[in-house]
N, C-alpha and C positions, 0 to 999 in steps of 0.2 A: 734194233728193232723190238726188243723187249719193251724196255721205257717206251718208245713210241705206240706200242699197242694198247699198254696198259693207260697211259695216258689218253690216249684216242678213246678208248673204252669208257673211263670214266666222264670226259668232257660229253660223250654223246647222251649220257644220262645226267648230267649237270654242268652245264656249261661256266655257270659262274666260279667254277674250280679253277680255269684259265687265270686269271689275274691272280687267283690266289697262289698257285705255284710258279708263278712270275715274280710276285712280291716275297715269296718265301728264301727265292734264290737271292733278290736284293738285300732282304735283311740278313741273310746268310755271311754275304760277301761284305756287306758294308761294317761288319761288327768280327774281327780276328780273321778275316781273310774269307775265302771261299773254302771252308772245311766243314761244313754240316753243323756248325757249332750250335746253329738255331734248332737243330732238332733235337737235341738232348734235352730229356725229362729233369725236371728238379728232384733233389733227393733231400732226405732229412738235413743235410749238412750244406748244401748248396741251393741256393735258389739261380734256376738258368735262364738263359735268354728269352725264353718262350713267354716266362712268366711276367716279363715288362709291361709296364701299361702300351708300349709301342707296340707290343707282339702279341697281345691277347686277341685281336681280329684274324690273326694270321689264320688260313688253313689250307687244307690237300696234304696234312701229314702222313695220313692212310694212303694215300696214292704213292708217295716215296716209299713207303713200308711195302706195300704190293709189290711194287718193282724189285726193290731189293731182295724179297723173298722168292720171286720167282730167278734172278739174277744169280742168287745163292745156288740155287737147284743146278744151274747149266755149270756154274764157273766158279766154286766157292772161294771165298778170300782173296777176290782178285778186284773187285769195282767198289769204291769208295762210296759212301752216301753221299759226299759232297759231288761227286761225279753225276751221281744218279738225278741229284737236284737240279744241277747245272743242265743237263740233256733234257729234263721234264720241263724246266721253263723253256728251253727251245723249241720243245713239241708244243707247248701251248701256246706260243706265239704262231708257228706254222698254221696249227689247227685254226685258228682264229682267222687266218687270212692273211697274216704278217711274213714276213719275209725268213726264208729259211737261211740260216748262217751255222758256220761250223763251230764245233765245240769240241775244246782239245779234251783230252782225259788223262788221267794219270795225278790228281789231286790224292792227298792222304786226307782223312778226317781228323779233326783237332780233339784235344781232351779237355780244353778247355770251355765252359758255357757258364759265363757270370752276368747277371742282371744287370751289375754296375758298367757293363761293357756296352749297354744299348743305349748311352747316353751318345755315342756315334752316330746315329740313326736322325735324318730329317724329320721336321715335326710339319705337320699341315698349317701351323700359324707362323712359318718362317719367312721371312722377306727374302727377296732376291741375292741381296749380298750376302747374307747368310748361308744360303744355299751356294753359291758361288764358292764361297771360302770353303765349306764343308766338303762339295764334292772336288774342288782344287788339292785339298789334302790326300784326296785318293788318285790325285793324278788327272783328274777330268777336266778340260777347258769348257767355256761358256756353251759353246756350239754342241759339245758331247751332253751336258747338264740338260741342255733344253731337249734335246733328243729323247733322254732317257726319262724326261719328265712325261713323254708321251707314251709310255707305257700305260699313262691313266687313261688313255683310250679304252682301256678294259675294265669292267667291275664298278664297284659301287664303295661309297666311303658312309659313314655311322655319323650321326647328328652330333655327336659329341667331337669330331673332326672340324666341323664348321657352324655351329651355333653361334661361337663367338661372334661373327661377322653380323648378326641378327640385332643385337642388342647392348649397349654400354661398350661400342666398338672401340671409341678411342675418346680423348678428351674434346673433341669437338664433334665427333659424329656418333649418333646413335647406330645406326646400320652403316655397313662398310659402304664408302660412295662408290666403290668400283664395281659395286654388285648389280646387277640387270634387276630391275624392280620384278618383273614376272617372276624370275627365278627365286627373289628373295619371298615373295609370297608362296612360290610352291616350298621352298625350305621350311618357312614357318608352320604351313600344313602339316608336312612331314614331322616335324618336331616336337610339335604336341603330344607324340604317341610316345616319347623318349628317347632318351641317349642313343638306344640301341638302332632306332629306326635308321633306314637307309634310304640314299639316292642315287642313281646313276651318276657316274662323275662326266659320262657324255650322252648323248641321242643313241649311240649305238654299241651299249657295255658288253655285248657279246662278239663285236668285230672289231679286230685290229686294223685301224684305217686312222685317215689323219682329221679326224671329225673333231676329235680333241680339239686341237688349235683352230679350228672354224669357231666351235662353241668360245673359246677365249676370245675371240675377235670381237664376239657379241656380249662380251662380258657377262658369258653363263659359265664361267670357271667354277665350281664347286667349292674347292678348298681356296684358301687365301693363298697358299703357298704356289698353287695355280695361276691363279687370275693375276699375280704377282708380275708373273713374267712378260706381260702385255705392258705394265706401266715403268719398267726396267728400261733405258736405252741401250743397255746393253745385251739384251734378251728380246727386246720387243718385235726386232726384225725380222730374229729368226724364229719367234712365231709365227709372222706374216708368210715366210719363205715355205715351212713346212705346212702351213694351211694351204698354201697354193700348188705345193709340187708335192705328192704323196711318196712320189719315187725317192724323191732326194731324202724325205723323213725317214724311211724304209732302211735307205743306204746308210744315212749316218745312226740311224737306233742300232742296224746290225752291227757297225763296226765299234760302237759304243760298249754293247751286249758283250761281244767276244774280249774287248778289254776288261769288261767289271770282272769276267769270268775268271781273269788271270790274278786277281788281284791278292795277293797274300798269299800266294798256293805253298802249300805245305807239301813237303816231299821227304823220302828216306824215313830218318829215323825222329823228322817234326812231327809225325803224326802214325795212324795205323788204319787198317781196313777195318771198320766197324761190323761186328755179326749183325747187330740190332741197332738201327738209326738212331733209336730215342735213349740207347746209353753207352757209356763207352765199354772197352771190351775188358 
């Protein structure tokens, strides 16, 4: 309840925090498992995960810190930052209209956070084959990959993540041929403002729904890695299925999220309960 109250209060003030919390949890779990390693600050001797180029746009850290502070007052030294992050992501999905799913707790916080480990994070220019292989290494099948990609129903992306689709795309195309021409014009207008200018990933960026999949069907996927799901026969049918049936998207998403929250969990002496989420004890 403490995590739910802290997250809901933050989201009432700023709904863009929801995708931030979901992405924090994902970027945590895909690197060294769900162990809160993404929360650790760099020191003079160590450059941490959060300073990787793949993580510079992460946000929502202060919400995790606030929940941790409140929980430490109630039950000191019991609840890990990794658990708080997993719970916060669940609350962000629920608050924005997505499915409620159970989050098991009992993760320990890891002691390692190194920038070089973030090579395991998927990039917005990856094709579907690369994504299938990367998610497969973590035990996810193609259906789970497409369901988790649906997290892009929330939030926005920066021009630095999609401008490569607008010029010198490949040897035979200047502009990405899978890109809807109206969207291409909007992207160009946005990116004149620089790499940090952003655009929503679908038309309802503050609602957890299946509109993301409808957008992909129309060639309106902002990221290359998203739109690529419609051109690969292994994933195309799943995009159409989830676009047609939001309940099935929700069902598959919640199952995949439960599975992701269990990736390489640390228990016992493998980890600790951090006092402050941004530094090891």
